[in-house]
N, CA, C and O atoms as a GROMACS GRO file, in nm:
protein
  388
    1MET      N    1   0.085  -0.118   0.000
    1MET     CA    2   0.000   0.000   0.000
    1MET      C    3   0.089   0.124   0.000
    1MET      O    4   0.188   0.130   0.073
    2THR      N    5   0.054   0.221  -0.080
    2THR     CA    6   0.134   0.343  -0.091
    2THR      C    7   0.105   0.437   0.025
    2THR      O    8  -0.002   0.432   0.086
    3GLY      N    9   0.201   0.522   0.056
    3GLY     CA   10   0.185   0.617   0.164
    3GLY      C   11   0.077   0.720   0.137
    3GLY      O   12   0.018   0.774   0.231
    4TYR      N   13   0.049   0.749   0.013
    4TYR     CA   14  -0.050   0.851  -0.021
    4TYR      C   15  -0.188   0.791  -0.045
    4TYR      O   16  -0.279   0.863  -0.089
    5ALA      N   17  -0.206   0.664  -0.018
    5ALA     CA   18  -0.334   0.597  -0.046
    5ALA      C   19  -0.450   0.667   0.023
    5ALA      O   20  -0.560   0.673  -0.032
    6GLY      N   21  -0.428   0.720   0.141
    6GLY     CA   22  -0.534   0.787   0.215
    6GLY      C   23  -0.578   0.919   0.156
    6GLY      O   24  -0.690   0.964   0.180
    7ASN      N   25  -0.491   0.981   0.079
    7ASN     CA   26  -0.527   1.110   0.017
    7ASN      C   27  -0.500   1.109  -0.134
    7ASN      O   28  -0.462   1.211  -0.192
    8ARG      N   29  -0.519   0.994  -0.193
    8ARG     CA   30  -0.496   0.976  -0.336
    8ARG      C   31  -0.578   1.075  -0.419
    8ARG      O   32  -0.527   1.133  -0.515
    9ASP      N   33  -0.703   1.094  -0.382
    9ASP     CA   34  -0.789   1.185  -0.458
    9ASP      C   35  -0.738   1.329  -0.452
    9ASP      O   36  -0.746   1.402  -0.551
   10GLN      N   37  -0.684   1.368  -0.337
   10GLN     CA   38  -0.628   1.503  -0.324
   10GLN      C   39  -0.504   1.519  -0.412
   10GLN      O   40  -0.487   1.622  -0.477
   11VAL      N   41  -0.419   1.417  -0.414
   11VAL     CA   42  -0.299   1.422  -0.497
   11VAL      C   43  -0.338   1.432  -0.644
   11VAL      O   44  -0.283   1.514  -0.718
   12LEU      N   45  -0.434   1.350  -0.686
   12LEU     CA   46  -0.479   1.355  -0.825
   12LEU      C   47  -0.540   1.490  -0.860
   12LEU      O   48  -0.518   1.542  -0.969
   13ALA      N   49  -0.617   1.547  -0.768
   13ALA     CA   50  -0.678   1.678  -0.794
   13ALA      C   51  -0.570   1.785  -0.810
   13ALA      O   52  -0.581   1.871  -0.899
   14ARG      N   53  -0.467   1.781  -0.727
   14ARG     CA   54  -0.359   1.878  -0.741
   14ARG      C   55  -0.286   1.860  -0.873
   14ARG      O   56  -0.253   1.959  -0.939
   15LEU      N   57  -0.262   1.736  -0.912
   15LEU     CA   58  -0.194   1.711  -1.039
   15LEU      C   59  -0.279   1.755  -1.158
   15LEU      O   60  -0.225   1.803  -1.258
   16LYS      N   61  -0.409   1.740  -1.148
   16LYS     CA   62  -0.496   1.786  -1.256
   16LYS      C   63  -0.495   1.938  -1.266
   16LYS      O   64  -0.503   1.993  -1.376
   17ARG      N   65  -0.484   2.007  -1.152
   17ARG     CA   66  -0.473   2.153  -1.156
   17ARG      C   67  -0.341   2.193  -1.222
   17ARG      O   68  -0.338   2.288  -1.302
   18VAL      N   69  -0.234   2.123  -1.190
   18VAL     CA   70  -0.105   2.153  -1.253
   18VAL      C   71  -0.114   2.127  -1.403
   18VAL      O   72  -0.062   2.205  -1.483
   19GLU      N   73  -0.178   2.018  -1.440
   19GLU     CA   74  -0.196   1.987  -1.582
   19GLU      C   75  -0.270   2.101  -1.652
   19GLU      O   76  -0.233   2.140  -1.763
   20GLY      N   77  -0.372   2.153  -1.588
   20GLY     CA   78  -0.445   2.266  -1.645
   20GLY      C   79  -0.357   2.390  -1.656
   20GLY      O   80  -0.365   2.464  -1.754
   21GLN      N   81  -0.272   2.411  -1.555
   21GLN     CA   82  -0.179   2.524  -1.562
   21GLN      C   83  -0.085   2.510  -1.681
   21GLN      O   84  -0.061   2.607  -1.753
   22VAL      N   85  -0.034   2.391  -1.702
   22VAL     CA   86   0.061   2.369  -1.812
   22VAL      C   87  -0.008   2.388  -1.946
   22VAL      O   88   0.050   2.444  -2.039
   23ARG      N   89  -0.132   2.340  -1.958
   23ARG     CA   90  -0.206   2.364  -2.082
   23ARG      C   91  -0.228   2.513  -2.104
   23ARG      O   92  -0.220   2.562  -2.216
   24GLY      N   93  -0.255   2.585  -1.995
   24GLY     CA   94  -0.271   2.730  -2.004
   24GLY      C   95  -0.143   2.798  -2.050
   24GLY      O   96  -0.147   2.894  -2.127
   25ILE      N   97  -0.030   2.749  -2.002
   25ILE     CA   98   0.100   2.805  -2.044
   25ILE      C   99   0.120   2.780  -2.193
   25ILE      O  100   0.166   2.869  -2.265
   26ALA      N  101   0.086   2.661  -2.240
   26ALA     CA  102   0.100   2.631  -2.383
   26ALA      C  103   0.014   2.726  -2.465
   26ALA      O  104   0.057   2.774  -2.570
   27ARG      N  105  -0.108   2.753  -2.418
   27ARG     CA  106  -0.195   2.849  -2.489
   27ARG      C  107  -0.134   2.988  -2.490
   27ARG      O  108  -0.142   3.060  -2.589
   28MET      N  109  -0.072   3.025  -2.379
   28MET     CA  110  -0.007   3.157  -2.372
   28MET      C  111   0.102   3.167  -2.478
   28MET      O  112   0.116   3.270  -2.545
   29VAL      N  113   0.181   3.061  -2.494
   29VAL     CA  114   0.288   3.062  -2.593
   29VAL      C  115   0.228   3.067  -2.733
   29VAL      O  116   0.276   3.140  -2.820
   30GLU      N  117   0.122   2.987  -2.756
   30GLU     CA  118   0.055   2.990  -2.887
   30GLU      C  119   0.002   3.130  -2.919
   30GLU      O  120   0.001   3.171  -3.035
   31ASP      N  121  -0.041   3.202  -2.817
   31ASP     CA  122  -0.098   3.337  -2.835
   31ASP      C  123   0.008   3.447  -2.829
   31ASP      O  124  -0.025   3.565  -2.828
   32ASP      N  125   0.136   3.407  -2.825
   32ASP     CA  126   0.247   3.502  -2.819
   32ASP      C  127   0.236   3.598  -2.699
   32ASP      O  128   0.257   3.718  -2.713
   33THR      N  129   0.202   3.543  -2.584
   33THR     CA  130   0.193   3.622  -2.461
   33THR      C  131   0.332   3.670  -2.421
   33THR      O  132   0.432   3.605  -2.449
   34TYR      N  133   0.335   3.783  -2.356
   34TYR     CA  134   0.460   3.844  -2.310
   34TYR      C  135   0.542   3.744  -2.228
   34TYR      O  136   0.488   3.674  -2.142
   35CYS      N  137   0.671   3.739  -2.256
   35CYS     CA  138   0.761   3.639  -2.197
   35CYS      C  139   0.754   3.634  -2.045
   35CYS      O  140   0.747   3.526  -1.986
   36ILE      N  141   0.755   3.748  -1.981
   36ILE     CA  142   0.756   3.753  -1.835
   36ILE      C  143   0.627   3.692  -1.779
   36ILE      O  144   0.629   3.626  -1.675
   37ASP      N  145   0.516   3.714  -1.846
   37ASP     CA  146   0.390   3.656  -1.802
   37ASP      C  147   0.394   3.503  -1.813
   37ASP      O  148   0.343   3.432  -1.726
   38VAL      N  149   0.454   3.453  -1.920
   38VAL     CA  150   0.468   3.308  -1.937
   38VAL      C  151   0.560   3.253  -1.828
   38VAL      O  152   0.529   3.151  -1.766
   39LEU      N  153   0.672   3.321  -1.804
   39LEU     CA  154   0.765   3.276  -1.700
   39LEU      C  155   0.700   3.275  -1.562
   39LEU      O  156   0.727   3.187  -1.482
   40THR      N  157   0.615   3.371  -1.536
   40THR     CA  158   0.544   3.376  -1.408
   40THR      C  159   0.457   3.252  -1.392
   40THR      O  160   0.452   3.193  -1.284
   41GLN      N  161   0.388   3.212  -1.498
   41GLN     CA  162   0.303   3.094  -1.492
   41GLN      C  163   0.384   2.966  -1.484
   41GLN      O  164   0.343   2.871  -1.417
   42VAL      N  165   0.499   2.962  -1.550
   42VAL     CA  166   0.588   2.846  -1.539
   42VAL      C  167   0.635   2.831  -1.394
   42VAL      O  168   0.638   2.721  -1.340
   43SER      N  169   0.670   2.942  -1.333
   43SER     CA  170   0.712   2.940  -1.193
   43SER      C  171   0.600   2.888  -1.103
   43SER      O  172   0.626   2.809  -1.013
   44ALA      N  173   0.478   2.933  -1.127
   44ALA     CA  174   0.364   2.888  -1.046
   44ALA      C  175   0.342   2.737  -1.063
   44ALA      O  176   0.316   2.668  -0.965
   45ALA      N  177   0.351   2.687  -1.184
   45ALA     CA  178   0.333   2.544  -1.209
   45ALA      C  179   0.445   2.463  -1.144
   45ALA      O  180   0.422   2.356  -1.089
   46THR      N  181   0.566   2.516  -1.150
   46THR     CA  182   0.680   2.450  -1.087
   46THR      C  183   0.659   2.440  -0.936
   46THR      O  184   0.682   2.335  -0.877
   47LYS      N  185   0.617   2.549  -0.876
   47LYS     CA  186   0.591   2.550  -0.731
   47LYS      C  187   0.480   2.452  -0.695
   47LYS      O  188   0.487   2.384  -0.593
   48ALA      N  189   0.377   2.444  -0.778
   48ALA     CA  190   0.267   2.352  -0.753
   48ALA      C  191   0.316   2.206  -0.759
   48ALA      O  192   0.277   2.124  -0.676
   49LEU      N  193   0.401   2.174  -0.856
   49LEU     CA  194   0.457   2.040  -0.864
   49LEU      C  195   0.548   2.010  -0.745
   49LEU      O  196   0.549   1.898  -0.693
   50GLN      N  197   0.624   2.110  -0.703
   50GLN     CA  198   0.709   2.091  -0.585
   50GLN      C  199   0.625   2.063  -0.462
   50GLN      O  200   0.663   1.981  -0.378
   51ALA      N  201   0.510   2.129  -0.449
   51ALA     CA  202   0.422   2.105  -0.336
   51ALA      C  203   0.368   1.961  -0.338
   51ALA      O  204   0.358   1.897  -0.234
   52VAL      N  205   0.334   1.913  -0.457
   52VAL     CA  206   0.290   1.774  -0.470
   52VAL      C  207   0.404   1.680  -0.429
   52VAL      O  208   0.382   1.585  -0.354
   53ALA      N  209   0.523   1.707  -0.477
   53ALA     CA  210   0.639   1.622  -0.446
   53ALA      C  211   0.665   1.620  -0.296
   53ALA      O  212   0.691   1.514  -0.239
   54LEU      N  213   0.660   1.734  -0.231
   54LEU     CA  214   0.683   1.739  -0.086
   54LEU      C  215   0.575   1.664  -0.010
   54LEU      O  216   0.604   1.597   0.090
   55GLY      N  217   0.452   1.674  -0.056
   55GLY     CA  218   0.344   1.598   0.008
   55GLY      C  219   0.364   1.448  -0.006
   55GLY      O  220   0.344   1.373   0.089
   56LEU      N  221   0.404   1.405  -0.126
   56LEU     CA  222   0.432   1.263  -0.147
   56LEU      C  223   0.549   1.216  -0.062
   56LEU      O  224   0.545   1.106  -0.007
   57LEU      N  225   0.651   1.298  -0.051
   57LEU     CA  226   0.766   1.263   0.032
   57LEU      C  227   0.725   1.251   0.178
   57LEU      O  228   0.766   1.158   0.247
   58ASP      N  229   0.644   1.345   0.224
   58ASP     CA  230   0.595   1.341   0.362
   58ASP      C  231   0.515   1.213   0.387
   58ASP      O  232   0.531   1.148   0.490
   59ASP      N  233   0.428   1.179   0.292
   59ASP     CA  234   0.351   1.055   0.304
   59ASP      C  235   0.443   0.933   0.307
   59ASP      O  236   0.421   0.839   0.384
   60HIS      N  237   0.545   0.934   0.223
   60HIS     CA  238   0.640   0.822   0.217
   60HIS      C  239   0.712   0.806   0.350
   60HIS      O  240   0.726   0.695   0.402
   61LEU      N  241   0.758   0.917   0.405
   61LEU     CA  242   0.828   0.910   0.534
   61LEU      C  243   0.734   0.865   0.645
   61LEU      O  244   0.771   0.783   0.730
   62GLY      N  245   0.613   0.919   0.645
   62GLY     CA  246   0.518   0.888   0.751
   62GLY      C  247   0.457   0.750   0.742
   62GLY      O  248   0.406   0.700   0.842
   63HIS      N  249   0.461   0.688   0.628
   63HIS     CA  250   0.400   0.556   0.612
   63HIS      C  251   0.504   0.449   0.582
   63HIS      O  252   0.527   0.360   0.663
   64CYS      N  253   0.566   0.459   0.467
   64CYS     CA  254   0.657   0.353   0.421
   64CYS      C  255   0.782   0.341   0.508
   64CYS      O  256   0.818   0.232   0.551
   65VAL      N  257   0.847   0.455   0.532
   65VAL     CA  258   0.970   0.451   0.611
   65VAL      C  259   0.939   0.415   0.756
   65VAL      O  260   1.007   0.332   0.816
   66ARG      N  261   0.836   0.477   0.812
   66ARG     CA  262   0.799   0.447   0.950
   66ARG      C  263   0.766   0.300   0.967
   66ARG      O  264   0.806   0.238   1.066
   67ASP      N  265   0.692   0.243   0.871
   67ASP     CA  266   0.657   0.101   0.878
   67ASP      C  267   0.782   0.013   0.871
   67ASP      O  268   0.793  -0.085   0.945
   68ALA      N  269   0.875   0.048   0.784
   68ALA     CA  270   0.998  -0.031   0.772
   68ALA      C  271   1.080  -0.023   0.901
   68ALA      O  272   1.138  -0.123   0.944
   69VAL      N  273   1.084   0.094   0.963
   69VAL     CA  274   1.158   0.110   1.089
   69VAL      C  275   1.089   0.030   1.200
   69VAL      O  276   1.156  -0.035   1.280
   70ALA      N  277   0.956   0.034   1.204
   70ALA     CA  278   0.882  -0.037   1.307
   70ALA      C  279   0.905  -0.187   1.298
   70ALA      O  280   0.903  -0.257   1.400
   71HIS      N  281   0.926  -0.237   1.178
   71HIS     CA  282   0.948  -0.380   1.160
   71HIS      C  283   1.096  -0.415   1.139
   71HIS      O  284   1.127  -0.524   1.090
   72SER      N  285   1.185  -0.326   1.176
   72SER     CA  286   1.328  -0.346   1.146
   72SER      C  287   1.388  -0.462   1.223
   72SER      O  288   1.487  -0.520   1.177
   73ALA      N  289   1.333  -0.498   1.336
   73ALA     CA  290   1.388  -0.611   1.412
   73ALA      C  291   1.370  -0.742   1.336
   73ALA      O  292   1.447  -0.837   1.356
   74GLU      N  293   1.271  -0.748   1.249
   74GLU     CA  294   1.242  -0.871   1.175
   74GLU      C  295   1.349  -0.905   1.071
   74GLU      O  296   1.368  -1.022   1.038
   75ASP      N  297   1.418  -0.804   1.019
   75ASP     CA  298   1.517  -0.830   0.914
   75ASP      C  299   1.650  -0.762   0.941
   75ASP      O  300   1.725  -0.730   0.849
   76ASP      N  301   1.677  -0.739   1.068
   76ASP     CA  302   1.803  -0.676   1.110
   76ASP      C  303   1.816  -0.533   1.057
   76ASP      O  304   1.927  -0.481   1.045
   77GLY      N  305   1.704  -0.470   1.026
   77GLY     CA  306   1.706  -0.330   0.983
   77GLY      C  307   1.734  -0.308   0.836
   77GLY      O  308   1.747  -0.193   0.794
   78ALA      N  309   1.744  -0.413   0.758
   78ALA     CA  310   1.779  -0.398   0.616
   78ALA      C  311   1.671  -0.320   0.541
   78ALA      O  312   1.702  -0.232   0.461
   79ALA      N  313   1.544  -0.353   0.566
   79ALA     CA  314   1.435  -0.283   0.496
   79ALA      C  315   1.430  -0.136   0.538
   79ALA      O  316   1.408  -0.049   0.454
   80ALA      N  317   1.452  -0.110   0.666
   80ALA     CA  318   1.453   0.029   0.714
   80ALA      C  319   1.568   0.106   0.651
   80ALA      O  320   1.550   0.219   0.606
   81ASP      N  321   1.685   0.045   0.647
   81ASP     CA  322   1.800   0.111   0.584
   81ASP      C  323   1.773   0.141   0.437
   81ASP      O  324   1.808   0.248   0.387
   82ALA      N  325   1.710   0.047   0.368
   82ALA     CA  326   1.679   0.066   0.226
   82ALA      C  327   1.579   0.178   0.207
   82ALA      O  328   1.595   0.261   0.118
   83LYS      N  329   1.475   0.183   0.291
   83LYS     CA  330   1.374   0.289   0.279
   83LYS      C  331   1.433   0.426   0.313
   83LYS      O  332   1.399   0.525   0.249
   84ILE      N  333   1.520   0.432   0.411
   84ILE     CA  334   1.585   0.558   0.446
   84ILE      C  335   1.676   0.605   0.333
   84ILE      O  336   1.677   0.723   0.299
   85ALA      N  337   1.752   0.513   0.274
   85ALA     CA  338   1.838   0.549   0.161
   85ALA      C  339   1.754   0.596   0.042
   85ALA      O  340   1.791   0.692  -0.026
   86GLU      N  341   1.643   0.529   0.018
   86GLU     CA  342   1.552   0.567  -0.090
   86GLU      C  343   1.497   0.708  -0.067
   86GLU      O  344   1.492   0.790  -0.159
   87ALA      N  345   1.456   0.737   0.057
   87ALA     CA  346   1.404   0.870   0.090
   87ALA      C  347   1.514   0.976   0.077
   87ALA      O  348   1.488   1.085   0.028
   88SER      N  349   1.633   0.945   0.121
   88SER     CA  350   1.744   1.039   0.108
   88SER      C  351   1.773   1.072  -0.037
   88SER      O  352   1.799   1.188  -0.071
   89ALA      N  353   1.769   0.971  -0.124
   89ALA     CA  354   1.792   0.993  -0.266
   89ALA      C  355   1.681   1.081  -0.325
   89ALA      O  356   1.708   1.169  -0.407
   90ALA      N  357   1.557   1.057  -0.283
   90ALA     CA  358   1.445   1.138  -0.332
   90ALA      C  359   1.461   1.283  -0.286
   90ALA      O  360   1.436   1.376  -0.364
   91ILE      N  361   1.502   1.304  -0.163
   91ILE     CA  362   1.524   1.439  -0.112
   91ILE      C  363   1.635   1.507  -0.192
   91ILE      O  364   1.623   1.624  -0.228
   92ALA      N  365   1.740   1.436  -0.219
   92ALA     CA  366   1.851   1.491  -0.298
   92ALA      C  367   1.803   1.533  -0.437
   92ALA      O  368   1.841   1.639  -0.486
   93ARG      N  369   1.719   1.451  -0.500
   93ARG     CA  370   1.666   1.486  -0.632
   93ARG      C  371   1.580   1.612  -0.624
   93ARG      O  372   1.587   1.698  -0.711
   94LEU      N  373   1.499   1.623  -0.519
   94LEU     CA  374   1.414   1.741  -0.504
   94LEU      C  375   1.496   1.866  -0.481
   94LEU      O  376   1.463   1.973  -0.533
   95VAL      N  377   1.601   1.854  -0.404
   95VAL     CA  378   1.686   1.970  -0.375
   95VAL      C  379   1.758   2.016  -0.501
   95VAL      O  380   1.776   2.136  -0.522
   96ARG      N  381   1.799   1.922  -0.584
   96ARG     CA  382   1.871   1.958  -0.707
   96ARG      C  383   1.779   2.019  -0.812
   96ARG      O  384   1.825   2.094  -0.898
   97SER      N  385   1.651   1.988  -0.807
   97SER     CA  386   1.561   2.035  -0.912
   97SER      C  387   1.520   2.180  -0.893
   97SER      O  388   1.444   2.233  -0.974
   0.00000   0.00000   0.00000
């Protein structure tokens, strides 16, 4: 079960709003909208995607990583170590983007 299973509909709704923003940006480019206005909308869409990513990361830490840590005695902590490394890599990707 995924960490975001409890709020899957909210995640999908946010992604659909971002999708609409991106379509709006494409229309702006098709209509030769002023560059700064397009850049402003690109920035807004980027921030919206970052918010989705942070929410997913929070869900992952609160569900998947926590569950692996809680059951770490069963496998000498290997699953917990793997989930923590996975989360660290995801955080690194988010910071670089």
